[in-house]
N, C-alpha and C positions, 0 to 999 in steps of 0.2 A: 334432530333431538325432539322436535315438536311432533313429528310423525310417530315416533316410538311412544310418546305419552298418549296420543290418541288411540293407538292400538291397544295399549294396556287398559285404558278406560273402556274401550269397546268390549274387550275380552271379559272385563269384570262385569259389565252390564249384561253381556250375553250369558255369563255363568249364572248370574242371579235369576235371569228369566228362566233358564233351564231348570234351576232348583225349584222355582215356583211351579213350573210345569210338572216336574216330577212329583212334587207334593200333591198337586191336583190329581195326577194319575193314581197315586197311592191311595188318595182319599177315595177315588172312584172305585179302585179295586177293593178297598176295605168295605166300602158300602155294599159291594156286590155279595160279600160273604155274610153279611149280617142277616139276622132272621127276618123273615117276611113281615113279621108283626112288630118290628122295632120302629119307634117313633123318633124322628129327628127334630130337635128343638131349634136348629139353626135354619136360616132361610135357605131356600133351594137355589143352587148355582148351576149354570149351564154346564153340561157335561161335554167331554170330548176335547182332547189336547190339541187337535189340528188347528183349530182357530186361534188358540193362544200362541202357538209357535209362529204362525204366519204374521200375526200382529206384532209379536215380539221382534221377529226378523226385520219387518218393515220399519218399526220404530228405531231399532238399533242402527239400521242402515241410514236412516234419516239423521239420527244423532251424530253418527260418524261423519256424514257429509257436512252437516252444519259445523261440527267441531273442526274438521279439516279446513273448511272455508274460513272460519274465524281465525285459525292459526295462520293461514296463508295471507289473509288481509293484514293481520297484525305484523307478520314478518315483512310484508311489502312496505307498510308505512314505517316500520322500524328501520329498515335498510335504506329507504329513499333519501333521508337527509344526509346520511353518510355517503351514499353514492353521489348525491348532488355536490357535496363538499369536495369529494375527490375530483369530480369532473371540473368544478370551478377551479380547484387547485391546479389541475392539469392545464386548463385554459390559460390561467394566469402565468404559469411557468412557460407555456408555449409563447405567450405574448412577450414575456421578459426576454426569452431567447431570441425572438425576432428583433426586439429592440436592440439587444446586444450585438447581433449580427449587423444590423443597420448602422450602429455606431462604429463598429470596426470597419465596415465597408467605407463609411464616410472618412474615417481617419486614414485608411489606406489611400483613398482617392486624394485627400489633402496632401499627404506625403508625396505621392506621385506628381501632383501638380507643382509642389515646391521643388522637387528634384528637376522637373523639366525647366522651371524658371531659373534654377541655378545653372543648369547646363547652357541655357540660352545666354545668361550673363557671362559665363566663362567664354563662350564662343565669341561674344562681342568684345570682351577684353583681349582675346587673342588676336582678333582682327585689328583692334586699335594698336596693339603692341607691334604687330607686323607692319602696319602702316607707318608707325613712328620710326621703326628701325629702317624702313625703306627710305624715308626722307633723310635720315642721317647718313645712310650708306654712301650715296653719291658724293658727299663731301669728302669722304676718305678714299674711296676706291675708284671713283670715276674722274678725279681731277686729272687734267692732261699733264703730262710730264713737262718739266722745264727743258727747253731746247736752246742750246747755245749755237750760234752760227759758226761757220768754218773758222778755225784757228783760235776760237775761244774755248776755254776749258771749264767744265762745271765742277764745283765743289759746294756741297750743301745746297744753298739756294742762290749762289752767285756764279757768274761767269767771269773768267779771268783771261786777259790778253797779255801775252809776253811780246813786247815790241822789239824790233831789231833796229829801229831808227834811233839816232842819238839826239837828245834834246836836253835843254836845261830843265831844272825841276819845275819851275812855273809853267814853261811851255808844255811839259809832259802832262801836268795837271789840266791845262787848257784843252789839250788834245783829247784826253779821256772824257772831259766834260762835253766836248762836241759829239761824243758817241753815247751820251746819256750815262756816263760812268764817272769814275774818279780814280785817283791813284789808290792802290790797294791798302785797305785797312786790315791789319792782322791782329786777331785777339787770342788765338789758341795755338798751342804747339802743333796740333793736327793741321791747321790751316797753313802755318809756317812751313811745315815739312812738305805738304802738298805742293806749294809754290816753289820751294827750293828744289824739289825733284824735277820740276819743269825746266829749270834753268840749265843752260849748257855749261859744261866745264871749260875753263880757259885759264890763261895766265893770271888774269885779274878781271874776271867777268863781274861787272857790277850793274845793278838795276835799281832805279829810283822806286820808292813806294811812298805812301801818303802820310809821312810824319815830318814835323818841323818844330823848331823852337825859335823861329824867326821873329815872333812877336815879343817873347820874353825869354832871355837866356836861361837854359837848363829847365825850362818848363815845356816839355815836349807834348805836342798835341797832334791829334789826327786831323785830317782835312775836313772832317765834319764838326770840328771844334771840341770834341771830347778829349779829356786828358789821357795820356799814356799811363797804363798800369802795368808794371813789370817790363816785359820786353825780352828780346832775344839778342842782346848785345854781345859782341866779342869782348873778351876780357880786356879791360882798360878803356873801353868805349862806353859812351861818347866822350871825347876828350877836347873838343873845340880847338883843334890844333891851330888852324888859321881861319877863324870865323866860319866854322862848319855848323850850319844851321839846318841842314836837310839830311834825311836818312836814306841809306841804300843797303841792298843785300849783295853779298859777294858769294861766288862759287868758283873756287880755283881748282887747280889740278892736284892740290894737296889733299890726299884722301882722308887724312886725319881730321880735316875740318868738318864740322857737323852743322846741321840746319839751325839748331837752337842757339848757336853762338856764331851768327853770321851778319849781324847788323853793325854798320859803321856810320859815322857822321862825316859830312863833306860839304864844301862850299856849294851853295845852291846853283851857282853859275856854271858848274861843270856840265858837260854834255855827256849824258849816259842814256842807254836804253831804259825802259820803264815797264811797270806792271799796272795795267788798268783793271778795275773791278766794277762790275755792275750787278746790283742786287736785282734778282729776277722775281717776276710773278709768273705763276704757272700759265703756260701757253704763250708766253711772249718770247721775243728774241731780240738780240742786239744787231745793229748794223756792223758789217765787217770793216774794221779799221784798215787804213792803208799806211 
């Protein structure tokens, strides 16, 4: 836009100089046809258009150069602040972008460090859990089994011995105690059935076990002093027929007789075989009775 203005001004100036030159030429030609004796009242002017054209061209060229230079300088200083502002804005934006990238990088690094810390804590917890389970496991899985000696029979955590020797009730209890045991204490139908199945059938096979009301009539207690609750008495028993203060189990050849109705009372002085019981600790055993 500035160059076009300069060109128009130059063309206008050049046209003006050409018009002046033509006028000078016309004047020269007009003066050539005047009479010899005409007198000019105006001052004399140098003749010849060549010198005016050259001076005009030089002057016009110089003016154009100056004009273009002024326009260029003005445009340079006009655009310089805008260019500087844009450059400053670009630098500021670049710096902001770099700060954002640095912040994001720091955030990612922090999250990664936190993740690594959580993984480390998880691994430590798993190790502690495994160690805790390992300390508990031997108590359940590695305990040695209960071993009963020959002719003793294991049920739950007790070993039972079925004697074939006949003794009174007190003597039977003393023998069992000499073996670290006692006459059998029976609390459940499962235990009663287990022992009853061990007994041989016979006409009237009877075996002492650890119950008596010798201290107080009709108050039956076990040999450890605890009172009897329930029991597996035959119908009509105990009846204390002739001072019957001790209990025994029978197993006859009558197949209709059942384990849970097989207890009777009898005089403690009777000689019968007996059943010993020894509560066991894992890994221990009893001595074999004779």
